[in-house]
ZAMARGU-4260 file (C-alpha; in steps of 0.2 Angstrom, whole numbers, plus 5000, padded with zeros to 4 digits):
<rodrens>
0) 4837/4973/5123 | 4820/4970/5117 | 4822/4978/5100 | 4837/4982/5088 | 4828/4992/5076
5) 4840/5006/5071 | 4836/5024/5069 | 4832/5032/5052 | 4845/5031/5039 | 4848/5050/5041
10) 4853/5048/5059 | 4869/5040/5064 | 4879/5039/5080 | 4895/5049/5081 | 4908/5045/5068
15) 4895/5037/5057 | 4890/5022/5069 | 4872/5019/5067 | 4864/5014/5083 | 4849/5005/5090
20) 4835/5014/5100 | 4841/5006/5116 | 4859/5009/5114 | 4859/5028/5116 | 4874/5027/5127
25) 4884/5020/5113 | 4901/5028/5112 | 4905/5044/5102 | 4919/5045/5090 | 4920/5064/5093
30) 4936/5069/5103 | 4934/5074/5121 | 4946/5088/5118 | 4945/5100/5104 | 4959/5097/5091
35) 4965/5081/5100 | 4964/5071/5084 | 4974/5084/5073 | 4991/5077/5077 | 4985/5059/5076
40) 4988/5048/5061 | 4975/5037/5052 | 4981/5021/5060 | 4981/5029/5078 | 4963/5035/5075
45) 4957/5018/5070 | 4965/5011/5085 | 4957/5024/5096 | 4940/5020/5088 | 4941/5002/5090
50) 4947/5002/5107 | 4935/5015/5114 | 4920/5013/5103 | 4920/4994/5102 | 4930/4985/5115
55) 4930/4998/5130 | 4911/5001/5127 | 4907/4982/5128 | 4918/4980/5143 | 4909/4995/5152
60) 4892/4987/5148 | 4896/4969/5152 | 4903/4963/5169 | 4912/4947/5164 | 4923/4939/5151
65) 4918/4940/5132 | 4922/4931/5116 | 4926/4941/5100 | 4919/4933/5084 | 4926/4939/5068
70) 4926/4935/5049 | 4942/4936/5038 | 4939/4954/5033 | 4936/4961/5050 | 4950/4951/5058
75) 4962/4959/5045 | 4955/4976/5049 | 4957/4974/5068 | 4974/4967/5067 | 4981/4981/5056
80) 4978/4993/5071 | 4975/4984/5087 | 4986/4970/5096 | 4979/4955/5105 | 4985/4962/5122
85) 4975/4978/5119 | 4959/4967/5117 | 4962/4956/5131 | 4964/4971/5143 | 4946/4974/5139
90) 4939/4958/5145 | 4941/4948/5128 | 4947/4931/5133 | 4946/4922/5116 | 4945/4926/5097
95) 4934/4915/5086 | 4932/4914/5067 | 4914/4914/5063 | 4917/4903/5048 | 4923/4888/5059
100) 4914/4876/5071 | 4915/4884/5088 | 4913/4877/5106 | 4899/4886/5116 | 4903/4898/5130
105) 4886/4902/5137 | 4892/4911/5152 | 4901/4924/5142 | 4896/4939/5132 | 4899/4940/5113
110) 4906/4954/5103 | 4903/4951/5084 | 4914/4962/5073 | 4910/4958/5055 | 4911/4964/5037
115) 4894/4970/5031 | 4892/4955/5018 | 4878/4943/5015 | 4889/4928/5019 | 4894/4935/5037
120) 4876/4940/5041 | 4870/4923/5036 | 4883/4915/5048 | 4878/4927/5061 | 4860/4922/5060
125) 4865/4903/5060 | 4874/4906/5077 | 4857/4909/5085 | 4848/4894/5079 | 4856/4886/5094
130) 4864/4900/5103 | 4882/4898/5108 | 4885/4912/5120 | 4877/4921/5134 | 4863/4934/5134
135) 4873/4949/5130 | 4878/4951/5112 | 4886/4967/5105 | 4886/4968/5086 | 4897/4979/5075
140) 4900/4980/5057 | 4915/4987/5048 | 4905/4998/5037 | 4887/5002/5031 | 4876/4987/5032
145) 4864/4985/5017 | 4846/4986/5021 | 4842/4969/5015 | 4855/4961/5027 | 4848/4973/5041
150) 4831/4965/5038 | 4838/4948/5041 | 4845/4953/5058 | 4828/4961/5063 | 4819/4945/5059
155) 4831/4934/5070 | 4821/4934/5087 | 4834/4924/5097 | 4847/4937/5092 | 4836/4952/5095
160) 4832/4948/5113 | 4851/4947/5117 | 4857/4962/5107 | 4864/4976/5118 | 4872/4986/5103
165) 4871/4987/5085 | 4883/4999/5077 | 4893/5003/5061 | 4911/5006/5067 | 4916/5014/5050
170) 4933/5006/5049 | 4930/4997/5033 | 4948/4997/5027 | 4966/4992/5033 | 4976/5005/5041
175) 4993/4998/5036 | 5004/5012/5040 | 5002/5028/5051 | 4996/5038/5036 | 4993/5024/5023
180) 4978/5013/5020 | 4971/5001/5008 | 4954/4993/5005 | 4960/4975/5004 | 4952/4973/4987
185) 4965/4962/4979 | 4953/4956/4965 | 4946/4973/4961 | 4958/4977/4947 | 4948/4967/4934
190) 4931/4973/4941 | 4937/4991/4937 | 4945/4989/4920 | 4935/4974/4912 | 4916/4977/4913
195) 4901/4981/4902 | 4891/4995/4908 | 4891/5003/4925 | 4898/4992/4939 | 4895/4992/4958
200) 4914/4994/4960 | 4912/5013/4962 | 4898/5011/4975 | 4910/4999/4985 | 4925/5010/4984
205) 4914/5026/4989 | 4907/5017/5005 | 4925/5013/5010 | 4930/5031/5007 | 4916/5036/5018
210) 4924/5026/5032 | 4941/5035/5029 | 4932/5052/5030 | 4923/5047/5045 | 4938/5041/5054
215) 4948/5057/5050 | 4933/5068/5053 | 4934/5076/5036 | 4922/5083/5023 | 4935/5085/5010
220) 4935/5095/4993 | 4934/5080/4981 | 4945/5081/4965 | 4949/5068/4952 | 4959/5065/4936
225) 4950/5072/4922 | 4956/5059/4909 | 4949/5045/4920 | 4930/5041/4918 | 4932/5029/4933
230) 4940/5042/4944 | 4926/5054/4939 | 4912/5042/4942 | 4919/5038/4959 | 4921/5056/4963
235) 4903/5060/4959 | 4897/5044/4968 | 4907/5049/4984 | 4901/5067/4983 | 4883/5061/4984
240) 4886/5049/4998 | 4896/5060/5008 | 4883/5074/5008 | 4870/5061/5014 | 4882/5056/5028
245) 4882/5074/5033 | 4864/5072/5039 | 4872/5064/5055 | 4870/5077/5068 | 4884/5071/5078
250) 4897/5071/5064 | 4909/5085/5064 | 4923/5089/5052 | 4939/5100/5052 | 4935/5116/5045
255) 4916/5117/5050 | 4910/5131/5061 | 4915/5123/5077 | 4932/5117/5072 | 4940/5131/5063
260) 4958/5128/5069 | 4961/5117/5053 | 4956/5118/5035 | 4945/5106/5026 | 4955/5092/5018
265) 4957/5089/4999 | 4953/5071/4993 | 4962/5068/4976 | 4956/5052/4966 | 4968/5045/4954
270) 4968/5030/4942 | 4982/5017/4940 | 4978/5017/4922 | 4986/5034/4920 | 5003/5027/4926
275) 5007/5009/4923 | 5025/5012/4923 | 5029/5016/4941 | 5022/4999/4948 | 5034/4989/4936
280) 5050/4999/4940 | 5063/4992/4951 | 5064/5003/4966 | 5079/5001/4978 | 5072/5008/4994
285) 5071/4995/5008 | 5052/4993/5008 | 5051/4991/4990 | 5065/4979/4988 | 5058/4968/5002
290) 5041/4967/4994 | 5048/4965/4977 | 5062/4952/4980 | 5058/4942/4996 | 5044/4930/5000
295) 5033/4942/5011 | 5015/4940/5013 | 5003/4952/5024 | 5019/4960/5031 | 5025/4943/5038
300) 5042/4936/5032 | 5051/4921/5038 | 5069/4922/5043 | 5081/4908/5047 | 5092/4913/5061
305) 5108/4905/5067 | 5111/4904/5086 | 5130/4902/5086 | 5144/4911/5077 | 5149/4905/5060
310) 5167/4900/5057 | 5179/4909/5045 | 5175/4898/5030 | 5157/4902/5030 | 5151/4908/5013
315) 5140/4923/5015 | 5131/4919/4998 | 5124/4904/5007 | 5112/4915/5018 | 5098/4917/5005
320) 5079/4915/5004 | 5080/4899/4994 | 5071/4883/5000 | 5082/4873/5012 | 5080/4858/5001
325) 5088/4867/4987 | 5103/4874/4996 | 5121/4867/4995 | 5130/4866/5012 | 5146/4876/5013
330) 5162/4866/5012 | 5167/4868/5031 | 5151/4873/5040 | 5151/4878/5059 | 5140/4869/5070
335) 5124/4880/5069 | 5106/4879/5076 | 5094/4886/5063 | 5078/4892/5069 | 5064/4899/5057
340) 5056/4914/5064 | 5042/4924/5057 | 5043/4943/5059 | 5031/4957/5056 | 5037/4972/5046
345) 5024/4985/5052 | 5021/5000/5062 | 5026/4991/5078 | 5044/4989/5072 | 5053/5006/5075
350) 5068/5001/5065 | 5057/4996/5050 | 5047/5012/5051 | 5063/5023/5051 | 5072/5014/5037
355) 5059/5008/5025 | 5059/5023/5014 | 5078/5024/5013 | 5089/5017/4999 | 5096/5000/5003
360) 5114/5006/5003 | 5110/5019/5016 | 5100/5005/5026 | 5115/4994/5026 | 5127/5008/5031
365) 5115/5014/5045 | 5112/4996/5052 | 5131/4993/5051 | 5135/5009/5061 | 5122/5005/5074
370) 5128/4987/5076 | 5146/4993/5078 | 5141/5006/5091 | 5133/4992/5101 | 5147/4980/5100
375) 5160/4994/5104 | 5149/4999/5119 | 5149/4981/5126 | 5160/4978/5142 | 5162/4960/5139
380) 5179/4962/5129 | 5171/4958/5112 | 5174/4975/5106 | 5193/4973/5108 | 5193/4958/5097
385) 5200/4962/5079 | 5200/4980/5084 | 5202/4991/5069 | 5196/4978/5056 | 5181/4979/5046
390) 5167/4967/5051 | 5157/4958/5038 | 5138/4957/5040 | 5138/4939/5046 | 5152/4944/5059
395) 5142/4959/5065 | 5126/4948/5067 | 5136/4935/5077 | 5143/4948/5087 | 5126/4955/5092
400) 5120/4938/5098 | 5135/4937/5109 | 5131/4953/5119 | 5123/4951/5136 | 5112/4966/5136
405) 5099/4976/5125 | 5093/4959/5118 | 5077/4966/5110 | 5086/4980/5101 | 5100/4968/5096
410) 5087/4955/5089 | 5079/4969/5079 | 5095/4975/5072 | 5100/4958/5068 | 5084/4954/5059
415) 5085/4969/5048 | 5104/4966/5045 | 5099/4949/5038 | 5084/4956/5028 | 5095/4969/5020
420) 5108/4956/5016 | 5095/4945/5008 | 5089/4959/4998 | 5107/4962/4991 | 5109/4944/4988
425) 5094/4944/4977 | 5100/4960/4969 | 5116/4952/4964 | 5109/4936/4959 | 5097/4944/4947
430) 5109/4956/4940 | 5099/4971/4944 | 5113/4984/4943 | 5114/4983/4924 | 5095/4980/4922
435) 5091/4995/4933 | 5102/5007/4924 | 5093/5001/4908 | 5076/5004/4916 | 5081/5021/4922
440) 5087/5027/4905 | 5071/5020/4897 | 5060/5029/4910 | 5069/5046/4910 | 5075/5047/4893
445) 5093/5051/4900 | 5108/5041/4905 | 5115/5044/4922 | 5127/5056/4914 | 5113/5066/4907
450) 5115/5061/4889 | 5100/5056/4878 | 5104/5040/4869 | 5098/5035/4852 | 5083/5024/4851
455) 5091/5012/4840 | 5105/5009/4853 | 5093/5007/4867 | 5082/4995/4858 | 5098/4985/4855
460) 5103/4985/4874 | 5085/4980/4878 | 5086/4965/4866 | 5103/4960/4873 | 5096/4961/4891
465) 5081/4951/4887 | 5091/4937/4879 | 5102/4936/4895 | 5087/4934/4907 | 5081/4917/4911
470) 5065/4921/4921 | 5050/4923/4909 | 5041/4935/4921 | 5057/4946/4922 | 5058/4947/4903
475) 5040/4951/4901 | 5042/4965/4915 | 5056/4973/4905 | 5047/4972/4889 | 5032/4981/4897
480) 5043/4994/4904 | 5050/4997/4887 | 5033/4998/4878 | 5025/5009/4891 | 5040/5021/4893
485) 5042/5024/4874 | 5023/5025/4871 | 5024/5009/4861 | 5037/5000/4851 | 5041/5005/4833
490) 5036/4991/4821 | 5054/4989/4815 | 5060/4983/4833 | 5045/4972/4837 | 5050/4956/4829
495) 5068/4956/4837 | 5061/4961/4854 | 5047/4949/4854 | 5059/4935/4849 | 5072/4940/4863
500) 5058/4941/4876 | 5051/4924/4870 | 5033/4931/4869 | 5020/4917/4870 | 5002/4917/4865
505) 4995/4922/4882 | 5006/4937/4882 | 5001/4942/4865 | 4983/4941/4871 | 4988/4952/4886
510) 4995/4965/4874 | 4979/4966/4865 | 4969/4968/4881 | 4981/4981/4888 | 4978/4991/4872
515) 4960/4990/4873 | 4957/4992/4892 | 4972/5001/4898 | 4975/5013/4883 | 4993/5007/4882
520) 4999/5008/4864 | 5009/4992/4860 | 5015/4998/4843 | 5021/5016/4840 | 5014/5021/4823
525) 5020/5039/4824 | 5034/5047/4814 | 5044/5047/4830 | 5054/5063/4828 | 5059/5079/4820
530) 5063/5082/4802 | 5082/5079/4807 | 5078/5061/4813 | 5085/5053/4798 | 5101/5062/4800
535) 5104/5062/4819 | 5094/5047/4823 | 5078/5045/4834 | 5081/5048/4853 | 5074/5038/4867
540) 5057/5046/4873 | 5059/5057/4888 | 5043/5057/4898 | 5047/5056/4917 | 5052/5068/4930
545) 5070/5066/4935 | 5076/5068/4953 | 5091/5079/4952 | 5093/5078/4971 | 5094/5059/4972
550) 5109/5052/4981 | 5109/5037/4970 | 5110/5037/4951 | 5099/5021/4949 | 5085/5030/4959
555) 5083/5045/4948 | 5066/5041/4941 | 5052/5050/4950 | 5034/5043/4951 | 5022/5055/4943
560) 5012/5055/4960 | 5026/5065/4968 | 5024/5082/4958 | 5005/5080/4959 | 5006/5079/4978
565) 5018/5093/4979 | 5006/5104/4969 | 4991/5099/4980 | 5001/5103/4995 | 5006/5120/4988
570) 4987/5123/4983 | 4992/5125/4965 | 4986/5109/4956 | 4979/5112/4939 | 4960/5113/4940
575) 4959/5109/4922 | 4968/5092/4923 | 4961/5088/4941 | 4944/5097/4942 | 4934/5098/4958
580) 4917/5090/4960 | 4911/5106/4968 | 4918/5124/4967 | 4935/5126/4977 | 4937/5140/4989
585) 4949/5154/4984 | 4967/5149/4984 | 4965/5131/4980 | 4972/5127/4962 | 4975/5138/4947
590) 4969/5138/4929 | 4987/5139/4923 | 4993/5123/4932 | 5010/5119/4937 | 5008/5100/4936
595) 5001/5090/4920 | 4993/5074/4921 | 5002/5057/4924 | 5000/5053/4905 | 5008/5070/4900
600) 5023/5070/4911 | 5035/5084/4910 | 5053/5082/4904 | 5066/5084/4918 | 5083/5090/4918
605) 5099/5080/4919 | 5107/5074/4935 | 5119/5086/4943 | 5137/5082/4943 | 5138/5071/4927
610) 5143/5053/4928 | 5143/5045/4945 | 5145/5028/4952 | 5128/5020/4952 | 5128/5017/4970
615) 5138/5031/4976 | 5131/5043/4988 | 5132/5062/4988 | 5138/5073/5002 | 5120/5079/5005
620) 5114/5079/5023 | 5096/5078/5027 | 5090/5094/5037 | 5079/5094/5052 | 5061/5089/5048
625) 5047/5100/5054 | 5035/5088/5064 | 5020/5100/5063 | 5008/5100/5048 | 5000/5116/5041
630) 4984/5117/5031 | 4971/5104/5028 | 4975/5086/5025 | 4979/5079/5008 | 4970/5062/5006
635) 4975/5053/4990 | 4966/5037/4983 | 4973/5028/4969 | 4961/5016/4960 | 4969/5000/4955
640) 4983/4998/4967 | 4997/5009/4974 | 5015/5005/4974 | 5028/5005/4988 | 5038/5019/4979
645) 5022/5030/4978 | 5019/5027/4997 | 5037/5033/4999 | 5035/5049/4989 | 5019/5053/4999
650) 5029/5052/5015 | 5043/5063/5007 | 5031/5076/5001 | 5023/5076/5018 | 5040/5079/5027
655) 5046/5092/5015 | 5029/5102/5013 | 5024/5100/5031 | 5007/5095/5025 | 4999/5079/5031
660) 4997/5067/5017 | 4986/5051/5019 | 4989/5039/5004 | 4979/5024/5000 | 4972/5013/4987
665) 4961/4997/4983 | 4977/4987/4988 | 4996/4989/4990 | 5004/4982/4975 | 5022/4976/4971
670) 5028/4972/4953 | 5023/4954/4954 | 5005/4958/4960 | 5003/4971/4946 | 5009/4959/4933
675) 4996/4946/4940 | 4983/4959/4940 | 4987/4963/4921 | 4986/4944/4917 | 4968/4943/4926
680) 4962/4956/4913 | 4964/4942/4899 | 4954/4930/4908 | 4940/4943/4913 | 4940/4950/4895
685) 4939/4932/4888 | 4924/4928/4899 | 4916/4945/4895 | 4918/4941/4876 | 4910/4924/4878
690) 4895/4931/4887 | 4893/4943/4873 | 4894/4929/4860 | 4881/4919/4870 | 4869/4934/4871
695) 4870/4937/4852 | 4867/4918/4848 | 4851/4919/4859 | 4845/4934/4851
</rodrens>
């Protein structure tokens, strides 16, 4: 290839991949069969794009083995959707990190898949000071490459003469679930909420949203939360860029003249700032508990598995996620062989996908039933052992290991049994049964019986709970839940609550920053009630929706995202609270509005049936789910991080409304992540203030 000069900015290859003049045979993202992408989820589409447009294309145009060179971001993007086996099937024999020193393979072709950053482009250029690979180089970027970096590539002659393809793959995000994504922007929180003047953050998020729209073949109706300046700025930036993207003659979208079998999508942009309560709440569904209570990173968790049966004196509490050096051996241990094993909780794990959105009690019940079914179906005679007796979790796990068949299924069930067991171990260890009821009452304004408690009584309960908690992070989390759920603490309760929570100087600074940057009132200066308050006593503020159909009393809090998505799916989301960037077609939204903003949540009704045990299940049975989807896609983007509880409600709305929902954010965030994000605001705010002071001194 003698030249790698790309075509004009207005012309792109299909699916948004910009191509060089001599790569006219570069692959197209357009489906070969009309409508074939309609039933596919986002992750499936990313997988198809990478395998077809990148790896299969390279294999078709190079006869031999190839090396894949990646940076950290591209490696994460690829591995979120594609397995190593899939890549190797397309003649890739080795994967190299561009940041590391590498051995030369001058008889092999090279596939570079990189993030469009200055650092990665500089490393790419450095590779051709003394070329490491053969004369065929295929270069792909995750997203749109800046003009400045493109000029560097055009100036590198050793690279140009070897270049066989230069494309933008437009997969600049992580497809973590079938219909859920994030932008891998862990540090973006402070960039969004602590800044002076306009930032490049909207530009970065808009570019990545273009990748989402390109992959889904969508030109969506863009709507945003009216009360969020950041959401509004992003919506308008995205609108401009998306309309520029339409200049690509090969790009098509659902709802255009040639693809009328499905309506255009709706893209709703929301702001974490409008709901800081949900990411702090304890949620007792499987996925939320694993990410909140156990040491998991990038979907990977380490389990210590035993290879032999435990004896009768084994203490089940011994099986925990504590460090081996801190554990006390049981009094009479059996001879065991402990093997640490890393497992991935992702879309490739069917058990995880099925159970992640279920309450932990239901997960344990389901797993126990399946394990017993497998044990009872065994012909080895084990099923006759202790017939009629209830088996403990450890006994079931040991039984599974003794079965001679279904090894893969048994291992998977055993792993999830252990995970669920460890979640419950942490649940009991941290005393979450009492804490969660307190959180639920604060968030919903009602007890599990439907009664509205007095504010004074609730503040006393919070104080007692805070004093009993040893973990400073847990204390601060409960204090924040109390403050946010009640719209601030009344001055009369501040001293006692601050003392019980042992608030330190850094936390005081954080309160000030939260008040300034996140619009969270720390002190409630309002009158706090009606004219009868002095007689009847002030009541706990009721601000959240309540799930009257919840099977579990400690899961009655409903994230505000759920009614919002339900309204979008029903095409009646309030256009005043969530205005469109451009006029909506008839039937999308209403002026009256059935859903208010997240900051103005409606009051829900009491749970049906009065008092129940906190973990008791109702007799409800889940009906058959409609696998087909109607209408256009609903794409939701939460600026500042989305919680696992919100990913769950997105799946619930999709199943109930039969409307495809694709949910995403800058990052997936568990409660500890969110607390860390809030703490970073203090450092960023202090740095900004110091810069301002230095500027004033110079002036």
